[in-house]
Phi, psi and omega in degrees: 000127182289146180292150179271086184298322174301325177286325180289316188261020186294334180267357180277134179292151179275109185286346179287335184249012184259169172300333181289336181304319181288321182288324176295322182291329182273344185293129182288145181269118177248123184242154181073187180279156179299150178293137183273153176290327179257118175273144182254153182243130178284134178213175178237131184224140176263125183237151171299143183301323181292321175300313179296317179300325179290319177294316179293330182301331183276005173092197182307148180093009185295327179294318179297322181292322176294320175303314183290325180292320176291326175293318176298319179298315179297321180296325183280347183274000000 
């Protein structure tokens, strides 16, 4: 048996006729994570198996750690 929604929600205010209806209609819909200042590019790179295993062994974020290691190496050059 389907729920009787009017009976269940009879104490809830009707948002279509309230001042909030206009505010809710104007609110921008934002989906996903916020845009980063640094955009990343998808690429393919060949790494030695032991190097990759060490980065992956530390858990999630291993790709970012490889990126950070490469950035550090570039800064030292």
